[in-house]
ZAKE-196642 format. One line per field, with one value per residue (C-alpha): residue number from 1; x, z, y; residue in one letter; chain. Coordinates in steps of 0.02 Angstrom, whole numbers, plus 50000, padded with zeros to 5 digits. Example, Ala and Ser with C-alpha at 12.3 -4.5 7.8 and 13.67 -1.06 7.14 Angstrom:
BEGIN
resi <- 1, 2
c1 <- 50615, 50684
c3 <- 50390, 50357
c2 <- 49775, 49947
resn <- a, s
chain <- A, A
This chain:
BEGIN
resi <- 1, 2, 3, 4, 5, 6, 7, 8, 9, 10, 11, 12, 13, 14, 15, 16, 17, 18, 19, 20, 21, 22, 23, 24, 25, 26, 27, 28, 29, 30, 31, 32, 33, 34, 35, 36, 37, 38, 39, 40, 41, 42, 43, 44, 45, 46, 47, 48, 49, 50, 51, 52, 53, 54, 55, 56
c1 <- 49193, 49348, 49501, 49651, 49819, 49960, 50123, 50277, 50425, 50410, 50403, 50266, 50158, 50183, 50139, 49976, 49928, 49941, 49831, 49696, 49704, 49682, 49537, 49378, 49268, 49358, 49367, 49514, 49456, 49618, 49796, 49916, 50102, 50223, 50265, 50419, 50382, 50471, 50621, 50655, 50718, 50648, 50462, 50338, 50151, 50021, 49835, 49706, 49520, 49421, 49240, 49148, 49110, 48931, 48960, 48835
c3 <- 50568, 50632, 50535, 50651, 50615, 50716, 50740, 50829, 50811, 50711, 50873, 50948, 50792, 50781, 50966, 50946, 50785, 50878, 51019, 50899, 50791, 50942, 51019, 50999, 50997, 50852, 50668, 50570, 50396, 50325, 50381, 50277, 50256, 50361, 50300, 50363, 50439, 50352, 50442, 50550, 50531, 50699, 50681, 50561, 50530, 50486, 50452, 50515, 50480, 50612, 50657, 50805, 50792, 50818, 50945, 51073
c2 <- 51998, 52088, 52143, 52150, 52230, 52153, 52247, 52181, 52066, 51906, 51806, 51917, 51902, 51714, 51694, 51791, 51700, 51534, 51597, 51658, 51500, 51385, 51482, 51377, 51532, 51616, 51565, 51635, 51681, 51749, 51780, 51886, 51866, 51967, 52141, 52233, 52404, 52547, 52619, 52466, 52289, 52233, 52262, 52185, 52191, 52061, 52065, 51939, 51925, 51832, 51801, 51730, 51545, 51494, 51356, 51295
resn <- m, l, k, i, r, l, m, g, t, k, n, d, i, s, w, f, q, k, i, v, s, r, n, p, k, v, e, v, l, e, m, s, e, l, y, q, n, k, g, t, t, k, y, y, r, n, y, i, e, v, k, k, k, n, t, k
chain <- A, A, A, A, A, A, A, A, A, A, A, A, A, A, A, A, A, A, A, A, A, A, A, A, A, A, A, A, A, A, A, A, A, A, A, A, A, A, A, A, A, A, A, A, A, A, A, A, A, A, A, A, A, A, A, A
Protein backbone atom coordinates (compact mmCIF):
# COMPACT_ATOMS: atom_id res chain seq x y z
CA UNK A 1 0.00 0.00 0.00
CA UNK A 2 1.12 3.55 -0.73
CA UNK A 3 0.02 6.76 0.93
CA UNK A 4 0.39 9.66 -1.48
CA UNK A 5 0.22 13.36 -0.67
CA UNK A 6 -0.83 15.49 -3.63
CA UNK A 7 -0.13 19.21 -3.67
CA UNK A 8 -1.21 21.64 -6.37
CA UNK A 9 -4.15 23.57 -7.71
CA UNK A 10 -7.65 22.11 -7.52
CA UNK A 11 -7.50 21.32 -11.25
CA UNK A 12 -4.11 19.58 -10.97
CA UNK A 13 -5.28 17.40 -8.08
CA UNK A 14 -8.54 16.52 -9.82
CA UNK A 15 -6.65 15.63 -13.02
CA UNK A 16 -4.29 13.27 -11.19
CA UNK A 17 -7.10 11.66 -9.17
CA UNK A 18 -8.85 10.75 -12.42
CA UNK A 19 -5.68 9.20 -13.84
CA UNK A 20 -5.12 7.08 -10.72
CA UNK A 21 -8.79 6.05 -10.47
CA UNK A 22 -8.91 4.87 -14.09
CA UNK A 23 -5.66 2.90 -13.96
CA UNK A 24 -6.54 -0.84 -14.11
CA UNK A 25 -3.38 -1.79 -12.17
CA UNK A 26 -4.15 0.43 -9.17
CA UNK A 27 -6.91 0.17 -6.57
CA UNK A 28 -7.77 3.38 -4.72
CA UNK A 29 -8.49 2.56 -1.09
CA UNK A 30 -9.15 6.04 0.24
CA UNK A 31 -9.21 9.62 -1.02
CA UNK A 32 -9.37 12.56 1.38
CA UNK A 33 -11.09 15.89 0.90
CA UNK A 34 -9.15 18.92 -0.31
CA UNK A 35 -7.29 20.93 2.30
CA UNK A 36 -6.14 24.48 1.61
CA UNK A 37 -2.42 25.05 2.13
CA UNK A 38 -1.61 27.69 4.71
CA UNK A 39 -0.48 31.04 3.37
CA UNK A 40 -1.99 30.63 -0.10
CA UNK A 41 -5.39 30.53 -1.73
CA UNK A 42 -4.09 28.90 -4.91
CA UNK A 43 -2.64 25.61 -3.67
CA UNK A 44 -4.33 22.69 -1.97
CA UNK A 45 -3.38 19.23 -0.74
CA UNK A 46 -5.09 15.87 -0.83
CA UNK A 47 -4.18 12.40 0.44
CA UNK A 48 -4.72 9.13 -1.44
CA UNK A 49 -4.15 5.54 -0.34
CA UNK A 50 -3.62 3.07 -3.17
CA UNK A 51 -2.50 -0.50 -3.63
CA UNK A 52 -1.50 -2.68 -6.54
CA UNK A 53 -4.33 -4.72 -8.01
CA UNK A 54 -3.73 -8.42 -8.34
CA UNK A 55 -4.79 -8.82 -11.96
CA UNK A 56 -3.62 -11.54 -14.31
